[in-house]
C-alpha positions as a printed Julia matrix, in Angstrom:
607×3 Matrix{Float64}:
 -122.9   -20.63  -70.32
 -122.35  -20.12  -67.05
 -122.88  -23.39  -64.58
 -123.97  -23.43  -60.49
 -121.1   -24.85  -58.85
 -121.03  -28.55  -57.94
 -121.27  -29.6   -54.1
 -118.23  -31.46  -52.65
 -117.72  -34.46  -51.72
 -117.93  -36.79  -48.58
 -114.52  -35.79  -46.01
 -113.47  -39.9   -45.62
 -112.71  -40.95  -42.23
 -110.86  -43.47  -42.38
 -107.55  -41.95  -43.86
 -107.68  -39.88  -40.55
 -107.39  -42.93  -39.08
 -104.15  -44.62  -41.37
 -102.23  -41.41  -41.02
 -103.21  -41.31  -37.08
 -101.92  -45.76  -37.42
  -99.01  -44.11  -39.31
  -97.28  -41.63  -36.76
  -98.5   -43.6   -34.15
  -96.22  -46.94  -35.83
  -93.28  -44.31  -36.24
  -94.07  -42.2   -32.22
  -93.13  -46.06  -31.17
  -90.28  -46.72  -33.3
  -88.59  -43.77  -32.01
  -88.76  -44.38  -29.03
  -88.48  -48.47  -28.76
  -84.84  -46.66  -30.99
  -83.82  -44.69  -28.1
  -84.43  -47.03  -25.35
  -82.27  -49.33  -27.98
  -79.4   -46.5   -27.88
  -79.8   -46.74  -23.81
  -79.48  -50.05  -23.2
  -77.74  -51.46  -26.72
  -73.65  -52.02  -25.32
  -72.53  -50.69  -29.04
  -74.96  -48.1   -29.64
  -73.08  -46.55  -26.42
  -70.07  -47.02  -28.16
  -71.51  -44.2   -31.17
  -70.36  -40.73  -28.31
  -66.86  -42.5   -28.29
  -66.65  -43.37  -31.67
  -67.59  -39.28  -32.65
  -65.52  -38.49  -29.17
  -62.36  -39.9   -31.23
  -63.03  -38.91  -34.75
  -63.87  -35.11  -33.55
  -61.25  -34.87  -30.3
  -58.34  -37.51  -30.88
  -55.87  -37.47  -33.29
  -53.11  -39.31  -34.71
  -49.58  -37.93  -33.09
  -46.35  -39.31  -33.72
  -44.14  -40.06  -30.72
  -39.92  -40.15  -30.67
  -37.41  -41.97  -28.38
  -35.38  -39.48  -26.02
  -32.33  -38.76  -27.98
  -29.46  -40.98  -27.18
  -25.81  -39.12  -25.87
  -22.58  -38.92  -27.2
  -19.77  -39.57  -25.21
  -16.5   -39.16  -24.87
  -13.42  -42.68  -25.43
  -13.33  -41.9   -21.14
  -17.58  -41.2   -20.3
  -17.48  -37.54  -20.66
  -20.98  -36.28  -22.01
  -21.17  -34.25  -24.75
  -24.61  -34.69  -25.72
  -27.27  -35.28  -24.21
  -30.74  -34.42  -22.81
  -31.98  -32.0   -19.96
  -35.86  -31.32  -19.53
  -37.39  -27.98  -20.08
  -40.57  -26.43  -20.31
  -43.66  -26.56  -22.98
  -46.02  -23.96  -20.7
  -49.74  -23.29  -23.11
  -52.75  -21.75  -21.63
  -56.32  -24.55  -22.32
  -58.72  -21.83  -23.03
  -62.32  -22.52  -21.95
  -60.73  -22.56  -18.6
  -58.77  -18.95  -19.16
  -62.5   -17.3   -20.56
  -64.41  -18.63  -17.98
  -61.93  -17.57  -14.91
  -60.81  -14.22  -16.9
  -57.12  -15.31  -15.57
  -55.62  -13.64  -19.27
  -54.38  -10.51  -17.92
  -52.67  -11.66  -14.68
  -50.94  -15.11  -17.47
  -49.57  -12.52  -18.92
  -47.93  -10.3   -16.33
  -47.23  -13.67  -13.97
  -45.26  -15.59  -17.31
  -43.43  -11.79  -18.69
  -42.19  -11.17  -15.33
  -40.66  -15.0   -15.13
  -39.63  -15.71  -18.47
  -37.64  -13.65  -21.09
  -39.58  -13.94  -23.31
  -42.64  -13.46  -25.08
  -43.47  -10.4   -23.73
  -46.56   -9.05  -21.61
  -49.0    -7.84  -25.1
  -48.01  -11.14  -26.78
  -48.84  -13.36  -24.08
  -52.26  -11.69  -23.22
  -53.6   -11.73  -26.78
  -52.93  -15.53  -26.65
  -54.3   -16.06  -24.23
  -57.2   -14.01  -25.03
  -57.31  -16.34  -28.57
  -61.51  -17.07  -28.26
  -62.14  -20.74  -27.7
  -63.96  -23.03  -30.59
  -64.47  -26.66  -30.06
  -62.21  -28.76  -31.93
  -60.28  -25.59  -33.26
  -58.82  -23.73  -30.84
  -58.72  -25.39  -27.25
  -55.08  -24.63  -26.1
  -52.87  -22.55  -27.0
  -48.73  -22.72  -26.24
  -46.87  -19.55  -24.93
  -43.8   -20.93  -25.15
  -41.52  -24.08  -25.58
  -37.99  -24.39  -23.65
  -38.16  -23.02  -21.28
  -35.28  -23.83  -18.32
  -35.98  -26.03  -15.6
  -35.22  -22.79  -12.96
  -37.81  -21.06  -14.28
  -40.91  -22.89  -13.51
  -39.56  -23.46  -10.36
  -38.85  -19.67  -10.56
  -42.79  -20.06  -11.79
  -44.05  -22.7    -8.89
  -42.71  -20.51   -6.27
  -44.09  -17.24   -6.46
  -46.89  -19.94   -7.22
  -46.09  -20.55   -4.03
  -45.39  -17.17   -2.05
  -49.02  -15.75   -3.52
  -50.91  -18.53   -1.71
  -49.04  -17.83    1.84
  -49.74  -14.51    1.54
  -53.23  -15.51    0.86
  -53.16  -13.54   -1.95
  -53.35  -16.71   -4.81
  -52.63  -15.97   -8.19
  -55.34  -16.19  -10.52
  -53.63  -18.35  -13.0
  -56.78  -21.39  -13.97
  -56.51  -22.09  -17.03
  -52.28  -22.3   -17.76
  -50.69  -25.61  -17.8
  -46.78  -26.64  -18.47
  -45.64  -30.22  -19.15
  -41.13  -31.56  -19.53
  -39.53  -32.41  -21.87
  -36.05  -33.74  -23.27
  -33.65  -30.46  -25.23
  -30.97  -32.04  -26.73
  -28.04  -29.7   -24.59
  -24.63  -30.2   -25.06
  -22.23  -29.5   -21.66
  -19.17  -28.15  -22.7
  -20.76  -25.27  -25.12
  -18.04  -25.1   -27.64
  -16.17  -28.56  -26.68
  -15.54  -30.46  -29.75
  -18.63  -29.12  -32.03
  -17.4   -28.99  -34.88
  -16.71  -32.91  -34.63
  -20.75  -33.09  -33.03
  -22.66  -31.18  -35.54
  -26.01  -29.97  -33.72
  -29.68  -31.4   -33.63
  -32.16  -28.6   -34.53
  -35.12  -28.67  -32.17
  -36.78  -25.29  -32.92
  -37.96  -26.28  -36.54
  -41.19  -28.9   -35.37
  -44.4   -29.17  -37.01
  -47.32  -30.04  -35.22
  -48.61  -33.43  -34.01
  -45.2   -34.59  -32.7
  -44.03  -34.76  -29.47
  -39.85  -35.05  -29.2
  -37.45  -34.21  -32.0
  -36.6   -36.89  -35.4
  -35.45  -35.86  -38.92
  -37.91  -34.45  -41.38
  -37.32  -33.13  -44.27
  -35.73  -29.69  -43.56
  -37.32  -29.04  -39.97
  -35.81  -30.55  -37.16
  -32.71  -33.27  -36.71
  -29.17  -33.74  -36.57
  -27.52  -31.16  -38.37
  -23.39  -31.61  -39.51
  -21.56  -33.81  -37.72
  -21.87  -37.03  -36.12
  -25.41  -35.45  -35.21
  -26.29  -35.84  -38.73
  -24.16  -39.02  -39.9
  -26.01  -40.74  -36.6
  -29.42  -38.97  -36.48
  -30.72  -42.83  -37.92
  -29.11  -44.4   -34.92
  -29.47  -41.7   -31.77
  -33.37  -40.98  -32.38
  -34.25  -44.11  -32.62
  -38.14  -46.11  -33.9
  -40.68  -43.56  -33.08
  -44.24  -44.65  -33.14
  -47.25  -43.55  -33.29
  -50.64  -43.23  -31.18
  -54.0   -41.67  -30.81
  -54.32  -39.08  -28.21
  -56.26  -36.33  -27.84
  -56.12  -32.6   -29.42
  -56.71  -30.61  -25.66
  -53.12  -31.71  -23.75
  -55.14  -31.66  -20.5
  -56.79  -34.92  -21.47
  -53.13  -36.47  -21.64
  -53.28  -38.71  -18.71
  -49.64  -40.61  -19.47
  -48.04  -42.02  -22.64
  -46.03  -45.16  -23.45
  -42.64  -46.47  -23.21
  -40.32  -45.53  -25.15
  -37.37  -47.1   -25.94
  -34.49  -44.53  -26.16
  -32.31  -44.17  -29.48
  -28.95  -44.73  -29.09
  -25.48  -43.3   -26.79
  -22.26  -43.44  -28.51
  -18.73  -43.23  -27.72
  -16.57  -41.14  -29.23
  -12.82  -42.66  -30.54
  -12.3   -38.55  -29.58
  -10.09  -37.48  -25.97
  -11.85  -34.45  -23.76
   -8.5   -33.59  -22.3
   -6.49  -33.99  -25.99
   -9.49  -32.15  -28.15
   -9.68  -29.17  -24.55
   -6.07  -29.14  -25.61
   -5.19  -28.27  -29.14
   -8.84  -26.11  -29.34
   -7.14  -24.02  -27.02
   -3.56  -24.92  -29.35
   -5.69  -22.92  -32.27
   -7.03  -20.53  -30.72
   -3.96  -19.23  -29.87
   -2.53  -20.11  -32.87
   -4.77  -18.44  -34.6
   -4.27  -15.31  -33.11
   -1.35  -15.81  -33.49
   -0.58  -15.89  -36.77
   -2.83  -13.57  -38.15
   -4.47  -17.06  -39.72
   -7.35  -16.64  -41.01
   -8.34  -20.63  -39.93
   -6.34  -23.54  -38.24
   -7.29  -27.22  -38.45
   -5.09  -29.52  -36.0
   -6.25  -33.28  -36.15
   -5.16  -35.33  -34.18
   -5.32  -39.81  -35.15
   -3.84  -43.33  -33.79
   -2.44  -44.49  -36.9
   -2.91  -48.38  -35.81
   -6.21  -48.05  -35.5
   -7.46  -44.62  -37.33
   -9.28  -43.66  -34.48
   -9.42  -39.81  -34.03
   -7.9   -38.31  -30.86
   -9.63  -35.2   -31.5
  -10.36  -33.06  -34.41
  -10.75  -28.45  -34.69
  -10.94  -25.8   -37.02
  -11.13  -22.74  -35.72
  -14.19  -21.7   -35.75
  -15.85  -23.32  -33.87
  -19.57  -22.21  -32.14
  -21.89  -23.26  -28.9
  -23.68  -25.78  -30.28
  -26.73  -24.35  -26.93
  -26.69  -21.68  -28.79
  -26.77  -22.47  -32.72
  -29.1   -20.13  -34.4
  -27.69  -17.49  -33.38
  -24.37  -18.66  -36.28
  -26.22  -17.58  -39.56
  -22.99  -19.23  -41.14
  -22.98  -22.3   -39.07
  -24.97  -23.42  -42.7
  -21.23  -22.59  -44.86
  -20.7   -26.07  -44.51
  -17.05  -26.57  -45.91
  -16.77  -23.91  -43.42
  -18.15  -25.39  -40.3
  -14.71  -28.69  -40.37
  -12.38  -27.46  -43.08
  -11.08  -30.66  -41.6
  -13.3   -32.52  -43.65
  -14.85  -30.96  -45.64
  -12.07  -27.73  -47.01
   -9.92  -28.58  -49.7
   -6.55  -26.77  -50.05
   -3.97  -27.31  -52.53
   -1.36  -29.1   -49.56
    2.41  -27.66  -50.97
    5.47  -30.35  -49.14
    3.61  -32.5   -46.23
    2.46  -33.53  -50.0
    6.44  -34.36  -51.13
    6.01  -37.61  -48.51
    3.86  -39.72  -50.88
    5.6   -38.56  -53.47
    9.35  -40.05  -51.82
    7.44  -43.07  -50.5
    6.24  -43.85  -53.89
    9.97  -43.11  -54.33
   11.32  -45.72  -52.42
    8.99  -48.24  -52.26
    8.68  -48.42  -56.26
   12.37  -49.06  -55.74
   13.7   -45.71  -57.68
   15.93  -44.59  -55.16
   17.18  -44.54  -51.91
   18.39  -42.69  -49.24
   21.63  -42.56  -50.54
   20.44  -41.4   -53.74
   21.07  -38.17  -54.67
   20.5   -35.28  -56.71
   21.75  -32.21  -57.84
   20.33  -29.42  -56.78
   20.72  -26.79  -59.91
   17.65  -24.66  -58.68
   14.62  -26.01  -61.49
   13.66  -29.54  -62.64
   12.37  -29.5   -66.15
    9.1   -31.5   -66.33
    6.92  -31.17  -69.4
    9.55  -28.79  -71.07
    8.77  -26.4   -68.5
   11.87  -25.81  -65.17
    9.46  -26.08  -62.37
   11.81  -23.49  -59.76
   12.24  -24.12  -55.86
   10.38  -21.57  -53.37
   12.32  -18.05  -53.35
   14.49  -19.83  -56.18
   17.33  -21.82  -54.32
   19.92  -23.75  -55.29
   20.81  -26.43  -52.24
   23.78  -28.07  -55.08
   24.6   -32.04  -54.24
   21.8   -33.73  -52.03
   20.16  -37.07  -50.97
   16.85  -37.82  -50.06
   17.78  -37.19  -46.34
   18.73  -33.49  -47.8
   15.78  -33.45  -49.86
   13.01  -33.64  -47.73
   14.87  -31.6   -45.08
   15.31  -28.94  -47.77
   11.58  -29.84  -49.89
   12.93  -29.02  -53.05
   10.97  -28.42  -54.94
   13.29  -29.41  -58.01
   14.08  -32.92  -56.68
   10.97  -34.06  -56.04
    9.68  -33.67  -59.02
   12.87  -35.8   -60.44
   12.02  -38.51  -58.38
    8.3   -38.75  -59.98
   10.39  -38.06  -63.12
   11.69  -41.31  -62.69
    8.73  -43.01  -61.42
    6.65  -41.92  -63.7
    2.94  -40.94  -64.77
    1.61  -45.05  -64.52
    3.63  -45.47  -61.41
    3.53  -41.78  -59.42
   -0.31  -42.13  -59.88
   -1.17  -45.46  -59.06
    0.67  -44.88  -55.77
   -1.11  -41.09  -55.07
   -4.39  -44.04  -55.35
   -3.11  -47.08  -53.03
   -2.5   -43.86  -50.7
   -6.09  -42.93  -50.95
   -5.56  -39.6   -53.12
   -8.38  -38.82  -55.7
  -11.41  -40.89  -53.02
  -12.57  -39.71  -49.54
  -11.53  -41.5   -46.76
  -14.87  -42.79  -45.99
  -14.85  -41.21  -42.58
  -17.93  -41.18  -40.07
  -19.23  -37.85  -40.51
  -21.37  -35.87  -42.8
  -20.02  -33.82  -45.71
  -16.5   -35.15  -46.37
  -15.19  -33.38  -49.55
  -13.04  -34.39  -52.26
  -11.65  -32.95  -55.24
  -11.33  -35.42  -58.39
   -7.29  -36.8   -58.89
   -6.82  -35.72  -62.19
   -4.09  -39.01  -63.88
   -2.87  -38.92  -66.53
   -5.47  -39.81  -69.93
   -7.74  -36.69  -68.73
   -8.43  -33.86  -71.08
   -7.23  -31.13  -67.89
   -4.3   -33.24  -66.5
   -0.38  -32.11  -68.56
    2.55  -32.79  -68.91
    3.83  -31.21  -65.94
    0.76  -31.87  -63.31
    4.33  -34.77  -62.91
    6.34  -32.36  -61.38
    4.39  -29.6   -59.73
    1.4   -32.32  -57.94
    5.08  -34.41  -56.86
    5.49  -31.02  -54.52
    1.44  -30.96  -53.13
    0.7   -28.39  -55.73
   -2.3   -28.21  -58.53
   -4.32  -31.14  -56.31
   -6.71  -30.93  -53.66
   -6.92  -32.7   -50.85
   -8.79  -32.76  -47.65
   -7.03  -32.84  -43.52
   -8.26  -35.73  -43.43
   -7.32  -37.34  -46.27
   -3.52  -35.96  -45.78
   -3.14  -37.75  -42.63
   -4.93  -40.31  -43.41
   -2.54  -41.6   -46.26
    1.29  -39.91  -44.41
    0.02  -42.95  -41.62
    1.26  -45.31  -44.01
    4.16  -44.53  -43.18
    3.26  -43.79  -39.5
    1.62  -47.57  -39.09
    4.24  -50.27  -40.93
    2.74  -49.33  -44.18
   -0.59  -49.37  -43.28
   -4.02  -47.46  -43.9
   -6.97  -48.21  -41.26
   -9.53  -46.15  -41.46
   -9.55  -42.87  -39.63
  -13.01  -43.22  -37.81
  -14.82  -41.73  -34.58
  -17.57  -43.29  -33.25
  -15.33  -46.13  -30.65
  -18.66  -47.69  -29.73
  -22.51  -47.22  -29.51
  -24.67  -48.4   -27.03
  -28.53  -49.95  -26.98
  -30.78  -51.62  -25.43
  -27.85  -51.42  -22.42
  -25.45  -52.97  -24.75
  -21.84  -51.92  -26.07
  -21.32  -52.68  -29.01
  -17.46  -51.58  -30.84
  -16.51  -50.79  -33.72
  -13.37  -52.62  -35.27
  -11.1   -50.77  -36.79
  -10.75  -50.89  -40.64
   -7.82  -51.76  -43.16
   -7.81  -49.42  -45.61
   -4.9   -50.85  -47.83
   -1.75  -51.03  -47.96
    0.29  -49.16  -50.26
    3.6   -49.5   -49.33
    5.88  -51.56  -47.65
    6.6   -51.98  -43.73
   10.38  -52.07  -44.75
    9.6   -48.64  -46.74
    7.9   -46.95  -44.33
   10.34  -47.61  -41.47
   13.23  -45.92  -43.68
   11.43  -43.19  -44.39
   10.36  -42.18  -40.96
   13.89  -42.48  -40.57
   14.89  -40.05  -43.02
   11.54  -37.89  -41.66
   12.99  -38.03  -38.18
   17.12  -37.09  -39.07
   15.81  -33.88  -41.25
   14.23  -32.89  -38.65
   16.81  -33.66  -35.55
   19.14  -31.75  -38.8
   17.73  -29.15  -39.01
   16.76  -28.17  -35.19
   13.32  -27.64  -35.93
   10.58  -26.45  -32.98
    8.89  -29.35  -34.19
   11.07  -30.95  -32.13
   10.14  -32.07  -28.5
   12.99  -32.13  -25.75
   13.1   -36.61  -25.51
   10.85  -37.52  -28.29
   12.14  -38.89  -31.42
   10.31  -37.49  -33.51
    9.34  -37.77  -37.92
    7.82  -34.94  -39.58
    8.05  -32.62  -42.46
    6.98  -28.87  -43.04
    4.54  -27.8   -46.54
    4.38  -24.27  -47.46
    1.84  -24.07  -50.05
    0.94  -21.46  -52.38
   -2.42  -19.99  -52.73
   -3.67  -20.66  -56.35
   -5.92  -17.7   -57.93
   -7.55  -17.17  -61.59
   -4.31  -15.35  -62.51
   -2.39  -18.46  -61.24
    0.13  -17.58  -58.29
    0.18  -14.85  -57.44
   -1.46  -14.78  -53.9
    2.08  -13.64  -51.35
   -0.53  -16.13  -48.38
    0.17  -19.38  -48.39
   -0.99  -22.11  -46.57
    1.65  -23.56  -43.89
    1.08  -27.24  -42.3
    2.09  -29.67  -40.98
    2.59  -33.46  -40.14
    4.11  -35.55  -37.79
    4.15  -38.89  -35.64
    5.83  -40.32  -32.41
    7.76  -42.0   -30.66
    9.69  -43.25  -34.6
   10.14  -46.56  -33.02
    6.59  -47.15  -31.73
    4.47  -44.47  -33.47
    0.86  -43.58  -31.66
   -0.35  -40.42  -32.88
   -0.25  -38.69  -36.22
   -0.11  -35.34  -35.9
   -1.95  -33.47  -38.93
   -1.38  -29.24  -38.69
   -2.93  -26.15  -41.28
   -3.07  -22.76  -41.53
   -4.97  -21.72  -43.63
   -2.66  -17.65  -44.73
   -0.76  -17.04  -41.71
    0.31  -13.31  -42.09
    2.99  -13.44  -38.74
    4.65  -15.49  -41.28
    4.02  -17.68  -45.1
    6.81  -20.55  -43.9
    5.43  -23.13  -42.62
    8.64  -24.12  -40.37
    8.24  -20.63  -38.66
    5.08  -21.25  -37.51
    2.64  -24.1   -38.27
    6.69  -26.53  -36.82
    6.29  -24.57  -33.12
    1.94  -25.82  -32.88
    2.74  -29.5   -33.82
    5.99  -29.56  -30.69
    3.16  -27.65  -28.81
    0.63  -30.66  -29.28
    2.31  -32.89  -29.46
    3.97  -31.94  -25.64
    0.34  -31.87  -24.36
   -0.59  -36.25  -26.6
    2.48  -37.31  -24.73
    1.88  -36.56  -21.65
   -2.12  -36.57  -21.29
   -1.73  -39.94  -22.66
    0.89  -41.15  -20.35
    3.65  -41.77  -23.2
    7.11  -42.18  -21.1
   10.58  -40.37  -22.98
   12.09  -42.51  -25.68
   15.34  -43.13  -23.01
   12.46  -43.9   -19.43
   10.42  -46.59  -22.36
   13.7   -48.06  -23.78
   14.94  -49.17  -20.02
   11.23  -49.84  -18.96
   11.5   -52.62  -22.33
   14.68  -54.49  -20.42
   13.95  -56.99  -18.45
């Protein structure tokens, strides 16, 4: 059944009135809110908050790095003003200045080139994402002056350059005014790897900061304390940076003149001998100050990135990071222990037949020489392996190794330079120690040391039996105050009388053989060391390590010198190639330190 449609319901006007009232109230509220946003102080801060959130960022500001000086105030490492050049992308796009910027900068900068600069300058502008692009960093000040002169000339010629959007700002860069001088000691600052949101340079993982030498060991002190601030993302909006106290500066124990002299001598010795490397240390035995330290090769620290091998830590500074078997210079320690323990005296005699048996194994003299009856001075003068093995045997293993440990063999000196190496000293009771080691160790084979260990140990003989801690920093400057570093006594392995006796013996030994190490007018003590180099098959290499240690003047030691020539080819003998190097070093040192000849000093002491 179909039904007719029903009639429609009448529409109520009251609903329209209600909706009208609601929308009217919403409109009024919107107007009130607008007035509120325009007048309320807190509401007016909202845009600033938004801008701070999206246009600002937290950045870490690092202080200017402290400087490094030699003991007389000569600058060894400082900071130079360089520039960062960049473009504001919005300005460049509006002014269409990318091509002119690229052409102008490519004519001044060595890199990047025109095409690379143009691509960077034409980067599409994106607010909050791509607003500013750095074109080049660490640009020398003279390049900026050239740019400014170019702009000025164009303006004077009424042909101004369209460089709209081009900006540059200054910041410090580590600088070494004498390039490779003391490079093995200083290390360097890696300023090329710098992450985003960083102003300045500070160690953070493997990026910029001090690497090797003093720069790394004292990195925290030199770098100072960083601060964090909120800065605009757009560098154009940075009006100024808050002041930051600089890092502490260091005054080293190095004497620039001594350092320069021994570097030249090392270079000459390496060339004339064909040695793989030459290491020289000059120290003050009275206080442990290192007056000079070098090893070859050296590096121009202002271009450290051009030396891939610079990361090879053992060869960067062989004086502290390379161990080797020192050979006969080690006999100084053996004889010191023998004299100090009373096992021998200078007058004790030894009948040399060319060898001495230790642990059932005969130990021979170099090239199987035979010296017959000798006193202890003769044993040192002729560097008789058999005699020193006999002295160690008379001492016995316990006493012998106790003396070596007292001299610091088998432990680091603690010098304030990064990466001091250490080779463990094998002792009785160790699984890899054998009875024959007592004999071979007595003349410096089968035991490995660094040059800094050796000069520290033997300095006891030059300093009344006391070893002062070797150190490279004399003082540091913080907040305008100079704070001195006090010398520290490490140990006193032998009596003062023993030290004086052995110094006399070694001085007489040099004089008796008319050693080329001698310097006219100065009585010096010293000892050569020619060491075989171990291979996987034993001591089969024809090459040697040639060393020399010496000090003076004997009656008032003011310096001690250690020389290591690695694998020389001109001659294997330390007496032939290392002793003359010692002579050359001492000639320079006594002149620079103004040490009068012995006869003059004695006259000066008289009333």
